[in-house]
FIRO-375047 format. One record per residue (C-alpha): residue number from 1; x, y, z. Coordinates in nm, 2 decimals, m for minus. Example, Ala and Ser with C-alpha at 12.3 -4.5 7.8 and 13.67 -1.06 7.14 Angstrom:
// FIRO-375047
> nr | xx | yy | zz
> 1 | 1.23 | m0.45 | 0.78
> 2 | 1.37 | m0.11 | 0.71
// end
This chain:
// FIRO-375047
> nr | xx | yy | zz
> 1 | 5.48 | 0.74 | m4.00
> 2 | 5.69 | 0.75 | m3.69
> 3 | 5.51 | 1.07 | m3.56
> 4 | 5.19 | 0.89 | m3.66
> 5 | 5.31 | 0.53 | m3.46
> 6 | 5.39 | 0.77 | m3.13
> 7 | 5.07 | 0.97 | m3.18
> 8 | 4.89 | 0.68 | m3.18
> 9 | 5.06 | 0.52 | m2.90
> 10 | 5.07 | 0.80 | m2.65
> 11 | 4.67 | 0.81 | m2.73
> 12 | 4.65 | 0.46 | m2.65
> 13 | 4.81 | 0.48 | m2.32
> 14 | 4.57 | 0.79 | m2.26
> 15 | 4.33 | 0.52 | m2.25
> 16 | 4.46 | 0.27 | m2.10
> 17 | 4.57 | 0.51 | m1.79
> 18 | 4.20 | 0.67 | m1.78
> 19 | 4.03 | 0.30 | m1.75
> 20 | 4.29 | 0.20 | m1.48
> 21 | 4.19 | 0.52 | m1.30
> 22 | 3.82 | 0.51 | m1.37
> 23 | 3.83 | 0.10 | m1.25
> 24 | 4.05 | 0.21 | m0.96
> 25 | 3.84 | 0.46 | m0.81
> 26 | 3.53 | 0.20 | m0.85
> 27 | 3.73 | m0.03 | m0.65
> 28 | 3.76 | 0.30 | m0.39
> 29 | 3.43 | 0.35 | m0.40
> 30 | 3.33 | 0.00 | m0.33
> 31 | 3.50 | m0.12 | m0.03
> 32 | 3.55 | 0.29 | 0.13
> 33 | 3.12 | 0.34 | 0.08
> 34 | 2.94 | 0.09 | 0.27
> 35 | 2.70 | m0.14 | 0.23
> 36 | 2.36 | 0.03 | 0.39
> 37 | 2.05 | m0.16 | 0.26
> 38 | 1.71 | m0.07 | 0.30
> 39 | 1.50 | m0.40 | 0.29
> 40 | 1.11 | m0.34 | 0.23
> 41 | 0.84 | m0.58 | 0.29
> 42 | 0.47 | m0.63 | 0.40
> 43 | 0.56 | m0.94 | 0.61
> 44 | 0.82 | m1.00 | 0.89
> 45 | 0.88 | m1.21 | 1.17
> 46 | 0.67 | m1.25 | 1.44
> 47 | 0.43 | m1.33 | 1.11
> 48 | 0.48 | m1.65 | 1.01
> 49 | 0.44 | m1.57 | 0.61
> 50 | 0.71 | m1.77 | 0.44
> 51 | 0.83 | m1.42 | 0.30
> 52 | 0.87 | m1.25 | 0.63
> 53 | 1.11 | m1.54 | 0.75
> 54 | 1.34 | m1.57 | 0.46
> 55 | 1.38 | m1.19 | 0.47
> 56 | 1.47 | m1.25 | 0.85
> 57 | 1.80 | m1.48 | 0.77
> 58 | 1.88 | m1.32 | 0.48
> 59 | 1.93 | m0.96 | 0.64
> 60 | 2.06 | m1.18 | 0.99
> 61 | 2.34 | m1.36 | 0.75
> 62 | 2.39 | m0.99 | 0.53
> 63 | 2.43 | m0.79 | 0.90
> 64 | 2.65 | m1.08 | 0.95
> 65 | 2.88 | m1.00 | 0.70
> 66 | 2.88 | m0.68 | 0.81
> 67 | 2.59 | m0.44 | 0.53
> 68 | 2.38 | m0.20 | 0.79
> 69 | 2.06 | m0.27 | 0.73
> 70 | 1.69 | m0.12 | 0.78
> 71 | 1.42 | m0.31 | 0.76
> 72 | 1.05 | m0.17 | 0.70
> 73 | 0.77 | m0.43 | 0.74
> 74 | 0.46 | m0.37 | 0.89
> 75 | 0.26 | m0.47 | 1.24
> 76 | 0.18 | m0.86 | 1.23
> 77 | m0.12 | m0.98 | 1.03
> 78 | m0.07 | m1.36 | 1.11
> 79 | 0.10 | m1.36 | 1.42
> 80 | 0.08 | m1.69 | 1.68
> 81 | 0.12 | m1.47 | 2.03
> 82 | 0.12 | m1.16 | 1.91
> 83 | m0.05 | m0.88 | 1.68
> 84 | 0.13 | m0.62 | 1.81
> 85 | 0.59 | m0.61 | 1.82
> 86 | 0.81 | m0.27 | 1.89
> 87 | 0.76 | 0.02 | 1.64
> 88 | 1.13 | 0.04 | 1.61
> 89 | 1.38 | m0.25 | 1.72
> 90 | 1.74 | m0.32 | 1.69
> 91 | 1.90 | m0.63 | 1.68
> 92 | 2.28 | m0.60 | 1.59
> 93 | 2.35 | m0.44 | 1.21
> 94 | 1.95 | m0.44 | 1.18
> 95 | 1.73 | m0.21 | 1.25
> 96 | 1.31 | m0.27 | 1.17
> 97 | 1.04 | 0.01 | 1.14
> 98 | 0.71 | m0.13 | 1.15
> 99 | 0.41 | 0.07 | 1.02
> 100 | 0.02 | 0.04 | 1.11
> 101 | m0.12 | m0.26 | 1.00
> 102 | m0.47 | m0.29 | 0.83
> 103 | m0.70 | m0.60 | 0.84
> 104 | m0.96 | m0.54 | 0.65
> 105 | m1.20 | m0.85 | 0.48
> 106 | m0.90 | m1.14 | 0.60
> 107 | m0.88 | m1.41 | 0.42
> 108 | m0.99 | m1.25 | 0.11
> 109 | m0.83 | m1.16 | m0.21
> 110 | m0.99 | m0.82 | m0.19
> 111 | m0.89 | m0.78 | 0.21
> 112 | m0.54 | m0.90 | 0.09
> 113 | m0.52 | m0.61 | m0.19
> 114 | m0.68 | m0.36 | m0.03
> 115 | m0.40 | m0.43 | 0.25
> 116 | m0.09 | m0.37 | 0.02
> 117 | m0.21 | m0.08 | m0.08
> 118 | m0.22 | 0.06 | 0.21
> 119 | 0.09 | m0.08 | 0.34
> 120 | 0.27 | 0.02 | m0.04
> 121 | 0.17 | 0.42 | 0.02
> 122 | 0.33 | 0.39 | 0.38
> 123 | 0.67 | 0.25 | 0.21
> 124 | 0.63 | 0.51 | 0.04
> 125 | 0.58 | 0.75 | 0.26
> 126 | 0.91 | 0.64 | 0.49
> 127 | 1.08 | 0.62 | 0.13
> 128 | 1.06 | 0.99 | 0.11
> 129 | 1.20 | 1.04 | 0.50
> 130 | 1.48 | 0.81 | 0.50
> 131 | 1.62 | 0.72 | 0.14
> 132 | 1.91 | 0.95 | 0.24
> 133 | 1.99 | 0.65 | 0.54
> 134 | 2.07 | 0.39 | 0.32
> 135 | 2.26 | 0.34 | m0.07
> 136 | 2.06 | 0.04 | m0.18
> 137 | 1.71 | m0.07 | m0.17
> 138 | 1.63 | m0.47 | m0.15
> 139 | 1.21 | m0.50 | m0.21
> 140 | 0.94 | m0.77 | m0.25
> 141 | 0.69 | m0.87 | m0.45
> 142 | 0.48 | m0.89 | m0.10
> 143 | 0.25 | m0.71 | m0.14
> 144 | 0.29 | m0.80 | m0.58
> 145 | 0.29 | m0.37 | m0.69
> 146 | 0.56 | m0.33 | m0.41
> 147 | 0.79 | m0.31 | m0.68
> 148 | 0.66 | 0.05 | m0.79
> 149 | 0.83 | 0.20 | m0.46
> 150 | 1.18 | 0.08 | m0.57
> 151 | 1.10 | 0.30 | m0.96
> 152 | 1.00 | 0.60 | m0.79
> 153 | 1.28 | 0.62 | m0.55
> 154 | 1.51 | 0.56 | m0.84
> 155 | 1.32 | 0.85 | m1.06
> 156 | 1.28 | 1.08 | m0.72
> 157 | 1.65 | 1.02 | m0.59
> 158 | 1.83 | 0.85 | m0.80
> 159 | 1.81 | 0.56 | m0.51
> 160 | 1.97 | 0.23 | m0.68
> 161 | 1.72 | m0.07 | m0.58
> 162 | 1.71 | m0.46 | m0.63
> 163 | 1.38 | m0.66 | m0.67
> 164 | 1.32 | m1.01 | m0.52
> 165 | 1.02 | m1.17 | m0.73
> 166 | 0.88 | m1.43 | m0.49
> 167 | 0.54 | m1.44 | m0.77
> 168 | 0.48 | m1.32 | m1.15
> 169 | 0.21 | m1.10 | m1.07
> 170 | m0.02 | m1.03 | m1.27
> 171 | 0.09 | m1.37 | m1.44
> 172 | m0.07 | m1.53 | m1.10
> 173 | m0.41 | m1.33 | m1.11
> 174 | m0.45 | m1.44 | m1.48
> 175 | m0.36 | m1.80 | m1.44
> 176 | m0.59 | m1.82 | m1.16
> 177 | m0.88 | m1.69 | m1.34
> 178 | m0.93 | m1.36 | m1.16
> 179 | m0.87 | m1.08 | m1.39
> 180 | m0.85 | m1.08 | m1.73
> 181 | m0.55 | m1.11 | m1.95
> 182 | m0.75 | m0.82 | m2.22
> 183 | m0.81 | m0.61 | m1.92
> 184 | m0.74 | m0.26 | m1.86
> 185 | m0.55 | m0.33 | m1.53
> 186 | m0.32 | m0.63 | m1.68
> 187 | m0.23 | m0.34 | m1.97
> 188 | m0.08 | m0.13 | m1.68
> 189 | 0.03 | m0.35 | m1.47
> 190 | 0.27 | m0.55 | m1.69
> 191 | 0.41 | m0.19 | m1.83
> 192 | 0.43 | m0.10 | m1.48
> 193 | 0.61 | m0.39 | m1.46
> 194 | 0.83 | m0.31 | m1.78
> 195 | 1.04 | 0.05 | m1.68
> 196 | 1.02 | m0.11 | m1.30
> 197 | 1.25 | m0.39 | m1.43
> 198 | 1.47 | m0.18 | m1.72
> 199 | 1.54 | 0.08 | m1.44
> 200 | 1.55 | m0.15 | m1.17
> 201 | 2.00 | m0.27 | m1.09
> 202 | 1.92 | m0.60 | m1.01
> 203 | 1.66 | m0.82 | m1.05
> 204 | 1.61 | m1.18 | m0.84
> 205 | 1.43 | m1.48 | m0.92
> 206 | 1.35 | m1.82 | m0.76
> 207 | 1.40 | m2.04 | m1.04
> 208 | 1.50 | m2.08 | m1.41
> 209 | 1.15 | m2.08 | m1.49
> 210 | 1.03 | m1.80 | m1.34
> 211 | 1.33 | m1.60 | m1.50
> 212 | 1.24 | m1.74 | m1.86
> 213 | 0.90 | m1.58 | m1.81
> 214 | 0.98 | m1.29 | m1.75
> 215 | 1.25 | m1.23 | m2.01
> 216 | 0.97 | m1.33 | m2.28
> 217 | 0.76 | m1.07 | m2.08
> 218 | 1.09 | m0.76 | m2.12
> 219 | 1.39 | m0.98 | m2.34
> 220 | 1.60 | m0.60 | m2.25
> 221 | 1.67 | m0.68 | m1.91
> 222 | 1.84 | m1.09 | m1.93
> 223 | 2.16 | m0.98 | m1.81
> 224 | 2.03 | m0.84 | m1.51
> 225 | 1.83 | m1.13 | m1.38
> 226 | 2.01 | m1.40 | m1.14
> 227 | 1.84 | m1.72 | m0.99
> 228 | 1.85 | m1.75 | m0.62
> 229 | 1.70 | m2.04 | m0.47
> 230 | 1.52 | m2.00 | m0.14
> 231 | 1.68 | m2.20 | 0.10
> 232 | 1.70 | m2.33 | 0.47
> 233 | 1.86 | m2.33 | 0.83
> 234 | 2.03 | m2.71 | 0.87
> 235 | 2.10 | m2.58 | 1.22
> 236 | 1.74 | m2.54 | 1.25
> 237 | 1.54 | m2.80 | 1.15
> 238 | 1.74 | m3.13 | 1.20
> 239 | 1.64 | m3.49 | 1.13
> 240 | 1.48 | m3.62 | 1.51
> 241 | 1.32 | m3.94 | 1.49
> 242 | 0.98 | m3.98 | 1.56
> 243 | 1.05 | m4.24 | 1.84
> 244 | 1.19 | m3.90 | 1.99
> 245 | 0.95 | m3.60 | 1.85
> 246 | 0.75 | m3.48 | 2.13
> 247 | 0.46 | m3.39 | 1.79
> 248 | 0.52 | m3.65 | 1.67
> 249 | 0.40 | m3.80 | 1.99
> 250 | 0.16 | m3.59 | 2.05
> 251 | m0.02 | m3.61 | 1.77
> 252 | m0.05 | m4.01 | 1.75
> 253 | 0.20 | m4.02 | 1.43
> 254 | 0.50 | m4.28 | 1.55
> 255 | 0.36 | m4.58 | 1.49
> 256 | 0.22 | m4.47 | 1.15
> 257 | 0.43 | m4.41 | 0.81
> 258 | 0.33 | m4.01 | 0.79
> 259 | 0.25 | m3.82 | 0.46
> 260 | 0.39 | m3.46 | 0.56
> 261 | 0.21 | m3.12 | 0.34
> 262 | 0.30 | m2.82 | 0.56
> 263 | 0.26 | m2.48 | 0.43
> 264 | 0.00 | m2.25 | 0.24
> 265 | m0.31 | m2.47 | 0.05
> 266 | m0.34 | m2.19 | m0.14
> 267 | m0.50 | m2.14 | m0.53
> 268 | m0.17 | m2.19 | m0.65
> 269 | m0.13 | m2.55 | m0.48
> 270 | m0.24 | m2.87 | m0.60
> 271 | m0.38 | m3.03 | m0.33
> 272 | m0.61 | m3.24 | m0.50
> 273 | m0.44 | m3.51 | m0.63
> 274 | m0.29 | m3.49 | m0.26
> 275 | m0.67 | m3.61 | m0.22
> 276 | m0.73 | m3.91 | m0.48
> 277 | m0.37 | m4.08 | m0.39
> 278 | m0.55 | m4.09 | 0.06
> 279 | m0.85 | m4.18 | m0.11
> 280 | m0.70 | m4.51 | m0.27
> 281 | m0.46 | m4.51 | 0.04
> 282 | m0.75 | m4.55 | 0.27
> 283 | m0.76 | m4.91 | 0.46
> 284 | m0.38 | m4.89 | 0.47
> 285 | m0.23 | m4.76 | 0.77
> 286 | m0.03 | m4.45 | 0.67
> 287 | m0.17 | m4.07 | 0.78
> 288 | m0.19 | m3.77 | 0.55
> 289 | m0.09 | m3.51 | 0.79
> 290 | m0.18 | m3.16 | 0.62
> 291 | m0.05 | m2.81 | 0.85
> 292 | m0.10 | m2.49 | 0.75
> 293 | m0.43 | m2.26 | 0.58
> 294 | m0.51 | m2.14 | 0.33
> 295 | m0.77 | m2.10 | 0.03
> 296 | m0.80 | m2.43 | m0.06
> 297 | m0.78 | m2.61 | 0.36
> 298 | m1.16 | m2.57 | 0.42
> 299 | m1.25 | m2.71 | 0.07
> 300 | m1.00 | m2.98 | 0.14
> 301 | m1.15 | m3.02 | 0.50
> 302 | m1.54 | m3.11 | 0.40
> 303 | m1.42 | m3.33 | 0.06
> 304 | m1.32 | m3.54 | 0.35
> 305 | m1.56 | m3.55 | 0.61
> 306 | m1.79 | m3.58 | 0.27
> 307 | m1.55 | m3.90 | 0.14
> 308 | m1.56 | m4.05 | 0.49
> 309 | m1.19 | m4.04 | 0.49
> 310 | m1.02 | m4.16 | 0.87
> 311 | m0.64 | m4.12 | 0.75
> 312 | m0.64 | m3.71 | 0.74
> 313 | m0.47 | m3.51 | 1.01
> 314 | m0.52 | m3.13 | 1.03
> 315 | m0.37 | m2.93 | 1.24
> 316 | m0.28 | m2.49 | 1.24
> 317 | 0.00 | m2.32 | 1.19
> 318 | 0.27 | m2.35 | 1.41
> 319 | 0.51 | m2.15 | 1.53
> 320 | 0.86 | m2.11 | 1.46
> 321 | 1.00 | m2.29 | 1.82
> 322 | 0.82 | m2.62 | 1.71
> 323 | 0.88 | m2.57 | 1.31
> 324 | 1.22 | m2.85 | 1.39
> 325 | 0.97 | m3.10 | 1.57
> 326 | 0.67 | m3.06 | 1.32
> 327 | 0.84 | m3.06 | 1.00
> 328 | 1.05 | m3.36 | 1.10
> 329 | 0.76 | m3.60 | 1.26
> 330 | 0.65 | m3.76 | 0.92
> 331 | 0.84 | m4.03 | 0.69
> 332 | 0.78 | m3.82 | 0.37
> 333 | 0.75 | m3.47 | 0.27
> 334 | 0.52 | m3.39 | 0.02
> 335 | 0.50 | m3.01 | m0.25
> 336 | 0.24 | m2.94 | m0.50
> 337 | 0.22 | m2.66 | m0.73
> 338 | m0.07 | m2.68 | m0.95
> 339 | m0.03 | m2.68 | m1.32
> 340 | m0.15 | m2.34 | m1.41
> 341 | 0.12 | m2.17 | m1.20
> 342 | 0.37 | m2.32 | m1.34
> 343 | 0.71 | m2.11 | m1.33
> 344 | 0.50 | m1.83 | m1.18
> 345 | 0.51 | m1.91 | m0.79
> 346 | 0.79 | m2.10 | m0.61
> 347 | 0.77 | m2.33 | m0.32
> 348 | 0.92 | m2.23 | m0.01
> 349 | 0.81 | m2.57 | 0.17
> 350 | 1.09 | m2.79 | m0.02
> 351 | 1.40 | m2.67 | 0.11
> 352 | 1.24 | m2.72 | 0.53
> 353 | 1.12 | m3.01 | 0.37
> 354 | 1.51 | m3.14 | 0.21
> 355 | 1.68 | m3.00 | 0.57
> 356 | 1.42 | m3.27 | 0.76
> 357 | 1.60 | m3.59 | 0.66
> 358 | 1.26 | m3.72 | 0.49
> 359 | 1.25 | m3.81 | 0.10
> 360 | 1.03 | m3.55 | m0.05
> 361 | 0.71 | m3.65 | m0.31
> 362 | 0.66 | m3.36 | m0.57
> 363 | 0.32 | m3.24 | m0.74
> 364 | 0.42 | m3.03 | m1.05
> 365 | 0.38 | m3.00 | m1.42
> 366 | 0.60 | m3.23 | m1.60
> 367 | 0.82 | m2.90 | m1.74
> 368 | 0.83 | m2.79 | m1.34
> 369 | 1.27 | m2.74 | m1.33
> 370 | 1.15 | m2.91 | m0.95
> 371 | 1.19 | m3.26 | m1.21
> 372 | 1.55 | m3.16 | m1.23
> 373 | 1.63 | m3.04 | m0.93
> 374 | 1.49 | m3.40 | m0.72
> 375 | 1.62 | m3.59 | m0.94
> 376 | 2.04 | m3.45 | m0.90
> 377 | 1.96 | m3.47 | m0.50
> 378 | 1.85 | m3.84 | m0.57
> 379 | 1.63 | m3.74 | m0.25
> 380 | 1.20 | m3.85 | m0.35
> 381 | 1.01 | m3.88 | m0.63
> 382 | 0.83 | m3.64 | m0.89
> 383 | 0.47 | m3.69 | m1.02
> 384 | 0.26 | m3.52 | m1.31
> 385 | m0.07 | m3.30 | m1.15
> 386 | m0.30 | m3.55 | m1.18
> 387 | m0.11 | m3.84 | m1.11
> 388 | m0.20 | m4.00 | m0.80
> 389 | m0.18 | m4.31 | m0.85
> 390 | 0.22 | m4.29 | m0.90
> 391 | 0.17 | m4.08 | m0.59
> 392 | 0.02 | m4.37 | m0.38
> 393 | 0.26 | m4.59 | m0.54
> 394 | 0.57 | m4.43 | m0.37
> 395 | 0.38 | m4.38 | m0.06
> 396 | 0.37 | m4.78 | m0.05
> 397 | 0.69 | m4.81 | m0.13
> 398 | 0.83 | m4.59 | 0.12
> 399 | 0.60 | m4.74 | 0.38
> 400 | 0.76 | m5.11 | 0.28
> 401 | 1.07 | m5.02 | 0.28
> 402 | 1.26 | m4.88 | 0.55
> 403 | 1.63 | m4.84 | 0.44
> 404 | 1.47 | m4.66 | 0.10
> 405 | 1.31 | m4.37 | 0.31
> 406 | 1.64 | m4.38 | 0.51
> 407 | 1.88 | m4.29 | 0.21
> 408 | 1.65 | m4.09 | 0.04
> 409 | 1.62 | m3.82 | 0.32
> 410 | 2.01 | m3.84 | 0.36
> 411 | 2.08 | m3.75 | 0.06
> 412 | 1.78 | m3.47 | 0.02
> 413 | 1.96 | m3.32 | 0.36
> 414 | 2.31 | m3.38 | 0.19
> 415 | 2.22 | m3.20 | m0.15
> 416 | 2.06 | m2.88 | 0.07
> 417 | 2.35 | m2.82 | 0.26
> 418 | 2.61 | m2.81 | m0.02
> 419 | 2.35 | m2.54 | m0.19
> 420 | 2.05 | m2.40 | 0.01
> 421 | 2.16 | m2.29 | 0.36
> 422 | 2.12 | m1.94 | 0.50
> 423 | 2.56 | m1.88 | 0.41
> 424 | 2.54 | m2.02 | 0.03
> 425 | 2.25 | m1.81 | m0.06
> 426 | 2.36 | m1.50 | 0.13
> 427 | 2.65 | m1.47 | m0.09
> 428 | 2.49 | m1.42 | m0.38
> 429 | 2.25 | m1.23 | m0.27
> 430 | 2.54 | m0.98 | m0.13
> 431 | 2.67 | m1.03 | m0.48
> 432 | 2.38 | m0.91 | m0.64
> 433 | 2.39 | m0.61 | m0.41
> 434 | 2.75 | m0.52 | m0.42
> 435 | 2.71 | m0.51 | m0.85
> 436 | 2.39 | m0.29 | m0.77
> 437 | 2.60 | m0.02 | m0.57
> 438 | 2.88 | m0.05 | m0.82
> 439 | 2.69 | 0.00 | m1.10
> 440 | 2.47 | 0.29 | m0.96
> 441 | 2.86 | 0.46 | m0.94
> 442 | 3.00 | 0.40 | m1.25
> 443 | 2.67 | 0.56 | m1.40
> 444 | 2.74 | 0.82 | m1.17
> 445 | 3.10 | 0.87 | m1.27
> 446 | 3.00 | 0.88 | m1.62
> 447 | 2.71 | 1.13 | m1.58
> 448 | 3.03 | 1.30 | m1.40
> 449 | 3.19 | 1.27 | m1.72
> 450 | 2.98 | 1.39 | m1.97
> 451 | 3.04 | 1.69 | m2.18
> 452 | 2.87 | 1.95 | m2.10
> 453 | 2.72 | 2.20 | m2.36
// end
């Protein structure tokens, strides 16, 4: 009996020692092997696409935390002053490499798809040459099928990868009626998504609703999905009164209550509710300002002209240096998501709106996470898609109560500073990336310790 106890004790001690040695070895790998990150995304400044600007801020923050970063992107396709940028550029710990770009059928879905495919092929060639330089790969869904590059890199080189799902495809294409959910393209795309997600070391989504959608499609990956919100830089975008804002003076917005919609007016956004609210308010001293572009912009301009509305101002996308002034040249920021794309996209413009110190009105579905977010921040109000009268009433209320407007604006900025700054969000990304590197090390150790036949 004592002999058996002694043997069992020695066995357990041996197992414990081995586990401790393995953990120590993993920690040694984590500390000695620095994180070398390769970021692959089609859009990056000087492009003004929101995804590119968010990635720029993210890699800047990660670089400040000691991460070596290489960004593979495209030449700018949506820039203001220049359509070319250096093929290779270095900023501190960040190396930026740009491929050629194609602009076939610009502004059309077909053109964007073809251009995305061409960029994806160039990204594949880049990885064939450069995969040894980095130990973790970070991919966005810009273009939507780019994550397949991560899957191929893992199969060929065992390179661990993390995916940022800015938008959920093919679900968006189905919701917008671009493709049928029964088509072979959709079936193939969903099958590829499942393989990509199953083999990824981490998946980042931008909202709880997006996580739920992904889990419905692939329940096995629930534990590797991280919900990490977008963000804004409160040091770049600070509250500026309209009286002291040159942009507001330039566009005659100082002495009228201004509702600002800034960003993409695309198929995933509810523009119709804003238009109906503007019709109700057309005889009141309230101005709607729409800055940006997108598929619905021209439709909105034509409808405004047809109705003879004089309470709209349309301006193009603004350069990054102008954003601190254009975003604060208002009294209320407006954000909207079409009901058909609920939980498929997340409006990144919301976080910049928080930073301005202005209240926020959000048009979304009754089930949107945005309702809880705005309620927690106590910085504005949300309205169901189609509730133009409720939106108009809220605009009237704020236009007549400057104290309420100021209080809500301050609350939103305070909430953003504690939840959605680059420093806060980049730490969450760093945790995901380090875990990806560590889990890959665990896998290699397990493989090396597996008995051979």
